[in-house]
Backbone as a printed PyTorch tensor [residue, N CA C, xyz], in Angstrom:
tensor([[[-106.2520,   -4.2360,  -34.1280],
         [-105.1110,   -3.2390,  -34.0770],
         [-104.2100,   -4.4210,  -34.7230]],

        [[-104.4450,   -5.8980,  -34.2590],
         [-103.6090,   -6.6640,  -34.6200],
         [-103.8940,   -7.2390,  -36.5300]],

        [[-104.7550,   -6.8920,  -36.7540],
         [-104.9910,   -7.1150,  -37.9690],
         [-104.5360,   -6.2010,  -38.8940]],

        [[-104.2000,   -5.1620,  -38.3760],
         [-103.3450,   -4.1480,  -39.3870],
         [-102.0660,   -4.5080,  -39.1990]],

        [[-101.8460,   -4.8360,  -38.1180],
         [-100.2470,   -5.1590,  -38.4950],
         [ -99.8340,   -6.4100,  -38.8240]],

        [[-100.9060,   -7.6880,  -38.6430],
         [-100.4000,   -8.8510,  -39.6210],
         [-100.8560,   -8.9850,  -40.5630]],

        [[-101.9180,   -8.6740,  -40.8260],
         [-102.8740,   -8.8300,  -42.4180],
         [-102.2550,   -8.0340,  -43.1040]],

        [[-101.2110,   -7.9050,  -43.7490],
         [-100.9250,   -6.7590,  -44.9690],
         [-100.9310,   -7.1310,  -46.0700]],

        [[-101.6100,   -6.1060,  -46.9610],
         [-101.8170,   -6.0720,  -48.3750],
         [-100.2410,   -5.9670,  -49.2700]],

        [[-100.2400,   -6.3910,  -50.5020],
         [ -98.9580,   -6.6920,  -51.1080],
         [ -99.2750,   -4.8700,  -51.9220]],

        [[-100.5350,   -4.6300,  -51.9340],
         [-100.8700,   -3.1870,  -52.5820],
         [ -99.9570,   -2.2500,  -52.6420]],

        [[ -99.9460,   -1.3000,  -53.4820],
         [ -98.7820,    0.1910,  -53.4170],
         [ -99.7250,    1.1410,  -52.2570]],

        [[ -98.8180,    1.4190,  -51.3720],
         [ -99.5270,    2.6470,  -50.4460],
         [ -99.4340,    3.6560,  -50.8150]],

        [[-100.4180,    4.7850,  -51.0340],
         [-100.4850,    5.9480,  -51.6250],
         [-100.4100,    6.9430,  -50.4780]],

        [[ -99.3340,    7.3510,  -50.3270],
         [ -98.9040,    8.5770,  -48.8550],
         [ -99.6950,    9.8990,  -49.4030]],

        [[-100.7120,   10.3740,  -50.0320],
         [-101.1570,   11.3280,  -50.6770],
         [-102.6190,   10.8860,  -50.7690]],

        [[-102.8630,    9.8360,  -50.0400],
         [-104.3970,    9.1540,  -50.3210],
         [-105.4900,   10.1810,  -49.2500]],

        [[-106.7200,   10.0640,  -49.7480],
         [-107.8110,   10.8870,  -48.4080],
         [-107.7740,    9.9550,  -46.9760]],

        [[-107.5770,    8.5780,  -47.2790],
         [-107.6030,    7.8020,  -45.9290],
         [-106.5700,    8.3040,  -45.0460]],

        [[-105.3140,    8.1400,  -45.6440],
         [-104.2360,    8.8520,  -44.5700],
         [-104.3010,   10.1140,  -44.1020]],

        [[-104.3850,   11.3630,  -45.1460],
         [-104.9270,   12.0620,  -44.3260],
         [-106.0720,   12.3950,  -43.2750]],

        [[-107.0030,   11.5940,  -43.4310],
         [-108.0410,   11.4610,  -42.3980],
         [-107.9000,   10.8520,  -41.3910]],

        [[-106.4400,    9.8730,  -41.0660],
         [-106.2400,    9.3990,  -40.4220],
         [-105.4750,   10.2050,  -39.4340]],

        [[-104.8460,   11.0450,  -39.8200],
         [-103.8130,   11.8480,  -39.2430],
         [-104.4480,   12.8480,  -38.6180]],

        [[-105.7760,   13.0300,  -39.5500],
         [-106.3780,   14.5220,  -38.6780],
         [-107.2520,   13.8500,  -37.5380]],

        [[-107.6520,   12.2010,  -37.5620],
         [-108.3130,   11.7530,  -36.5460],
         [-107.4520,   11.6950,  -35.2300]],

        [[-106.3630,   11.0790,  -35.2260],
         [-105.4450,   10.5480,  -34.7120],
         [-104.9000,   12.1000,  -34.1800]],

        [[-104.6490,   13.1650,  -34.6540],
         [-104.3550,   14.2650,  -34.1830],
         [-105.7180,   15.0700,  -33.4150]],

        [[-106.7890,   14.8290,  -33.5060],
         [-108.1350,   15.0890,  -32.9750],
         [-108.2740,   14.5360,  -31.4360]],

        [[-107.7770,   13.1960,  -31.6600],
         [-107.5590,   12.2980,  -30.6680],
         [-106.6220,   13.2060,  -29.2790]],

        [[-105.4250,   13.3990,  -30.0920],
         [-104.2840,   13.8180,  -29.0490],
         [-104.6740,   15.2330,  -28.5130]],

        [[-105.6930,   16.1280,  -29.0980],
         [-105.9960,   17.2790,  -28.3410],
         [-107.2830,   17.0810,  -27.1690]],

        [[-108.0120,   16.1450,  -27.8440],
         [-108.8260,   15.7690,  -26.6410],
         [-108.2510,   14.9330,  -25.5260]],

        [[-106.8230,   14.7600,  -25.5220],
         [-106.3110,   13.6730,  -24.3440],
         [-105.5930,   15.4410,  -23.6620]],

        [[-104.7750,   16.2780,  -25.0430],
         [-104.5170,   17.4250,  -23.6850],
         [-105.1520,   17.9020,  -23.2150]],

        [[-106.6660,   18.2140,  -23.5660],
         [-107.3560,   19.3380,  -23.1000],
         [-107.9440,   18.2550,  -21.5370]],

        [[-107.6400,   17.1920,  -21.7890],
         [-108.0470,   16.2230,  -20.1970],
         [-106.5270,   16.6920,  -19.3100]],

        [[-105.6980,   16.5950,  -19.8310],
         [-104.4720,   16.8880,  -18.6580],
         [-104.6030,   18.3940,  -18.4220]],

        [[-104.3110,   19.4720,  -19.1650],
         [-104.2050,   20.6420,  -19.3850],
         [-105.5060,   20.7590,  -18.5760]],

        [[-106.6410,   20.3730,  -18.3530],
         [-108.2770,   20.5390,  -17.4930],
         [-107.5010,   20.2290,  -16.1800]],

        [[-106.5660,   19.6970,  -15.4370],
         [-106.2480,   18.9550,  -14.7080],
         [-106.8490,   17.8000,  -14.0580]],

        [[-106.8290,   16.8540,  -15.3660],
         [-107.4630,   15.5790,  -15.3060],
         [-108.7260,   15.2880,  -14.4210]],

        [[-109.7110,   16.5130,  -14.7900],
         [-111.0040,   16.4730,  -14.7230],
         [-111.9520,   15.1060,  -15.2600]],

        [[-112.4100,   14.2260,  -14.5000],
         [-112.9500,   13.1900,  -15.3820],
         [-114.2600,   13.6250,  -16.3780]],

        [[-114.8880,   14.4650,  -16.1020],
         [-115.3860,   15.2690,  -16.8080],
         [-115.2320,   15.6250,  -18.2720]],

        [[-113.9110,   15.7140,  -18.2700],
         [-113.4780,   16.1820,  -19.6010],
         [-113.4410,   14.9850,  -20.5170]],

        [[-113.4800,   13.7570,  -20.0900],
         [-113.1450,   12.3590,  -20.7130],
         [-114.7580,   12.0430,  -21.6470]],

        [[-115.6820,   12.7320,  -20.7880],
         [-116.9730,   12.5620,  -21.5320],
         [-117.6230,   13.7500,  -22.1470]],

        [[-116.3200,   14.5740,  -21.8940],
         [-117.5250,   15.9300,  -22.8150],
         [-117.5090,   16.0680,  -24.2040]],

        [[-118.4890,   16.7570,  -24.7800],
         [-118.5900,   16.7130,  -25.9380],
         [-117.0270,   17.4000,  -26.6060]],

        [[-116.6240,   17.0050,  -27.7490],
         [-115.1670,   18.1860,  -28.4440],
         [-116.1640,   18.4040,  -29.8820]],

        [[-116.7690,   19.7620,  -30.0300],
         [-117.5390,   20.2060,  -30.7880],
         [-118.6790,   19.5830,  -30.8520]],

        [[-119.0850,   18.8760,  -32.1960],
         [-120.2400,   18.2500,  -32.1680],
         [-120.1970,   16.7670,  -32.2670]],

        [[-118.8650,   16.7340,  -31.6470],
         [-118.4630,   15.0530,  -31.1530],
         [-118.7570,   14.8800,  -29.8910]],

        [[-120.0960,   13.6000,  -29.7080],
         [-119.9190,   13.2760,  -28.3010],
         [-119.3180,   11.8140,  -28.5550]],

        [[-118.5700,   11.7320,  -27.0170],
         [-117.9330,   10.6320,  -26.4510],
         [-116.3660,   10.5110,  -27.3950]],

        [[-115.9750,   11.8940,  -27.8590],
         [-114.5830,   11.7660,  -28.8860],
         [-113.7040,   10.9790,  -28.7870]],

        [[-113.4060,   10.2960,  -27.2540],
         [-112.1310,    9.1770,  -27.1060],
         [-113.0910,    8.1980,  -27.5180]],

        [[-113.8030,    7.7630,  -27.8180],
         [-114.7270,    6.2670,  -28.2800],
         [-114.2510,    6.6280,  -29.6980]],

        [[-114.7030,    8.0070,  -30.4260],
         [-114.8480,    8.1970,  -31.7530],
         [-113.6170,    7.9100,  -32.1890]],

        [[-112.6230,    8.8520,  -31.6980],
         [-111.6420,    9.2650,  -32.8500],
         [-110.7860,    8.3820,  -33.3650]],

        [[-110.7320,    7.1380,  -32.0740],
         [-109.4410,    6.2840,  -32.2240],
         [-110.2540,    4.9490,  -33.0910]],

        [[-111.3340,    4.8380,  -33.1170],
         [-111.8800,    4.0780,  -34.1330],
         [-112.2530,    4.5810,  -35.5280]],

        [[-112.0810,    5.7800,  -35.6850],
         [-111.9260,    6.4530,  -37.1870],
         [-110.7750,    6.4530,  -37.4700]],

        [[-109.8210,    6.5190,  -36.4330],
         [-108.4710,    6.4090,  -36.8220],
         [-108.0440,    5.1280,  -37.5720]],

        [[-108.4380,    4.5250,  -36.8860],
         [-108.1700,    2.7450,  -37.4840],
         [-108.8860,    2.4590,  -38.2370]],

        [[-109.7280,    2.7440,  -38.6130],
         [-110.7970,    2.3530,  -39.5680],
         [-109.9730,    3.0930,  -40.9570]],

        [[-109.9410,    4.4300,  -40.7740],
         [-109.0500,    5.0190,  -42.0970],
         [-107.9970,    4.3610,  -42.3600]],

        [[-106.9770,    4.2970,  -41.4370],
         [-105.9610,    3.1240,  -41.7560],
         [-105.8210,    1.6840,  -42.2020]],

        [[-107.0010,    1.2130,  -41.8410],
         [-107.2250,   -0.0870,  -42.5970],
         [-107.4970,    0.0000,  -43.7460]],

        [[-108.3310,    1.1920,  -44.1320],
         [-108.8080,    1.2740,  -46.0730],
         [-107.7120,    1.7370,  -46.2890]],

        [[-106.8360,    2.6500,  -45.7300],
         [-105.7640,    2.9670,  -46.4410],
         [-104.6300,    1.9510,  -46.4020]],

        [[-104.4370,    0.8190,  -45.8800],
         [-103.9820,   -0.2860,  -46.2750],
         [-104.2570,   -1.5670,  -46.9970]],

        [[-105.7630,   -0.8440,  -47.2570],
         [-106.0130,   -1.7260,  -48.3390],
         [-106.4470,   -3.4920,  -47.7750]],

        [[-106.7850,   -2.7800,  -45.8980],
         [-106.7630,   -4.4710,  -45.7040],
         [-108.0960,   -4.7120,  -45.1000]],

        [[-108.8780,   -5.3880,  -45.8710],
         [-110.3450,   -5.3760,  -45.5520],
         [-110.8560,   -6.1360,  -44.5920]],

        [[-110.3780,   -7.3100,  -44.1200],
         [-110.4320,   -7.9920,  -42.3890],
         [-110.5170,   -6.6420,  -41.4760]],

        [[-109.3990,   -5.8550,  -41.5410],
         [-109.4790,   -5.0120,  -40.2690],
         [-110.3480,   -3.7730,  -40.7440]],

        [[-110.8950,   -3.7200,  -41.3200],
         [-111.9360,   -2.8280,  -41.7660],
         [-113.1380,   -3.5410,  -41.4600]],

        [[-113.2790,   -4.7670,  -41.6810],
         [-114.6650,   -5.4390,  -40.7000],
         [-114.4160,   -5.3520,  -39.5930]],

        [[-112.9590,   -5.8060,  -38.8170],
         [-113.1230,   -5.8000,  -37.3380],
         [-113.4400,   -4.4830,  -36.7760]],

        [[-112.8180,   -3.2110,  -37.3820],
         [-113.0570,   -1.9250,  -36.9720],
         [-114.2140,   -1.5030,  -37.0900]],

        [[-115.3900,   -1.9540,  -37.6680],
         [-116.4590,   -1.8380,  -38.1280],
         [-117.2690,   -2.4820,  -36.5660]],

        [[-116.7860,   -3.3920,  -36.3770],
         [-117.7360,   -4.2020,  -35.5030],
         [-117.1470,   -3.7630,  -34.2420]],

        [[-115.9310,   -3.6260,  -33.9880],
         [-115.0750,   -2.9490,  -33.1120],
         [-115.5520,   -1.2420,  -32.5070]],

        [[-116.0840,   -0.8860,  -33.6230],
         [-116.6320,    0.7790,  -33.6140],
         [-117.8110,    0.8470,  -33.1400]],

        [[-118.7080,   -0.5270,  -33.2480],
         [-120.1810,   -0.1570,  -33.2010],
         [-120.1340,   -0.6700,  -31.2790]],

        [[-119.2170,   -1.9130,  -31.1520],
         [-119.2540,   -1.8770,  -30.1170],
         [-118.5300,   -1.2300,  -29.0620]],

        [[-117.6390,   -0.7400,  -29.0000],
         [-116.9350,   -0.0290,  -28.1570],
         [-117.9050,    1.4800,  -28.2750]],

        [[-118.4980,    2.0350,  -29.2940],
         [-119.2910,    3.1640,  -28.7380],
         [-120.6260,    2.8730,  -27.8790]],

        [[-121.3630,    1.8430,  -28.1260],
         [-122.1620,    1.2810,  -27.2570],
         [-121.8440,    0.8490,  -25.8810]],

        [[-120.7280,    0.0170,  -25.6980],
         [-120.5830,    0.0900,  -24.3270],
         [-119.7900,    1.3480,  -23.5900]],

        [[-119.4180,    2.3050,  -24.3770],
         [-119.1680,    3.5470,  -23.5810],
         [-120.0290,    4.3440,  -23.6680]],

        [[-121.3520,    4.4840,  -23.9890],
         [-122.3410,    5.1190,  -24.3160],
         [-123.0190,    4.5900,  -22.7160]],

        [[-123.2240,    3.1770,  -22.7900],
         [-123.9110,    2.7990,  -21.3400],
         [-122.9940,    2.7980,  -20.5320]],

        [[-121.7540,    3.0950,  -20.1910],
         [-121.0950,    3.7470,  -18.9750],
         [-121.2190,    4.7140,  -18.1300]],

        [[-121.5330,    5.8210,  -19.6630],
         [-121.5920,    7.6080,  -19.3030],
         [-123.0740,    7.6340,  -18.8880]],

        [[-123.8190,    6.7130,  -19.0050],
         [-125.8570,    6.8260,  -18.8160],
         [-125.8400,    6.4630,  -17.2660]]])
């Protein structure tokens, strides 16, 4: 996240970009999963429950959101960091659920 904030590209930002729209969708899905958790009485089983075909949605959606944001902002270092973070975050989350 720091790479997105501090390593800024000077290229023009396009708000009609597919990456911007995809990021908004992933952020919205992330909020839906949290809403499901709180509306479901804060049952911890809901945190690891699949969301449609997506396993571990609380690890997948934020990574995809930040990855889309980094691509949209033309921030190559942030894209690299998010790919590494995404792989590590999903491995650690998968192991903790097993």
